[in-house]
C-alpha angles and dihedrals in degrees: 000000000000116000127186116202118201118196139163104209121218120245088254130037110274142171090269092061090049091050091053090051091048096048096044090048090048092054096044090048087059094051102264123135112239132181128182125217107192146165127188131225086218085078091072104021096099098035126084092201089049092052091049090049091049090058088067100034089056087064101037131352115182091182090057090048090055092046092051092048091051091049093050092048090050100040100030096208124198091212135020115209118194123200109169126001102181134138105341104036104034128190089282090088094063099069087045091057092047092050087058090057099248120136114241125218118186120198111210111200091171142013099271093128088072105014117053094215091043096224105081085231124124135208090264092062094252134127107258133185096166093118091058116107095036099304098123094143086078088075091060094041092052092038090227093177090053089237122086093211094048093044090051092049094049091046095050095048091050091051091048092050092049098045095046092045090219092142106029095043099044108036110095098199132014113208115211126179106225141022089248089061092044091056091051091051092049089051088057094054103265106144112245088231090064095053128088130176118228114169125205121272119259107231117249104250135159112239117253115280113281092247092050111120127205111288128250104231139080100222138200113194124189143042114341105238141132095248090053089058100247093146092053088051090051092050090053090049090052090052092049105045093160093063122076113237125194133197116201108184144077114289096182091128090056105035094164096048098094095054092050096044127095114284094240091070118092115201113211099173124215113345135186140173118004093355091057093047089051090054088057093047092049090054122098088187131014112211122206104182098171118173096194137061099274117198102220115329108219090201091069097055092039090054090048091052089050091051094246117141114238128218109195142165113268089237134112118327096001091063088057098042098045127055105207115253091355105077099354143344130268127199128195116270114262093010106124092173091056091049091050093047092049092052094046095046095046095042090058094047109068092174091058090047090054093046094051092043095054093045090047093056091047091050096046093046092051100043104032106032119137091246093052092049091046093053090050093048092047089051090053092051095044092051089058094045 
């Protein structure tokens, strides 16, 4: 099978880029021929003229349409899979692909089809679905991107995509990552027959050494941002000064945060490779306190594969991945006291940590293995062909 992936990369490495890498590698490992047609938002991130241009290319980009046509003529794919269209491809490429007789699969790692910022999270730090149902102007009115110009751009391109029907009328299958996300898409009018669930892939990792004991830290891993729940994590650390907390992730957007945070938090910065694995192994608990509708947090399944118990918000993907008190713990959204209590209780119960950790690895390995995800993806493709 020949598969063409189309993706507009973000200016900085993100989970979406990693998912493209994982899926293309998965397909090539099974003998399929894959090519990637990509652009990067880094091309326009430091240029005012580029940002102005992207306002229009996010709505319609004839140059991207020509590039996609040329690629299809040259590569002759059986399937086109789209990951991210904005701002340099635009929805205008999708009808062009369909006119060339190639089925289109669109992987939806977030909620951008109905919410301009994709997170269902507003500038006040609250869950928000007010743009659903064709009310995208709410994003601009509430300034959800914390920039009037950016909020306007995101709002206009969403309205354009919806009113022209370029996405909803021409994509054959929308791939979502959890049943929670599937239900949200159905509520917004996507036919159930056009939806398929494809979870993320659990990384291949050896279990911790047999003599490895439970770690000592309560650890947050990932980008330091409000929607990821970093401030809730900090509040819990402040309430539990006797417990060591660790943050492993870039805090470039909040350079003064470490010096103003409680002293029991250690800030490791962005980690990768062996250093990142060690951060998991040194954790007694991995906390994922997201305040937005995450697509499929890799940190959860990675922690599970490393036999680290996870405490996460009972919101979005986490509520689908984790079964409470079986292979992890969930706490109610926006309840800092419940988060703090969950951390304190679990930290002081090493037997419970071990029980959840072992069950977590078993669950992640069974549900999110590369082979399982491959069989599901192949089934999606074969159904279209």
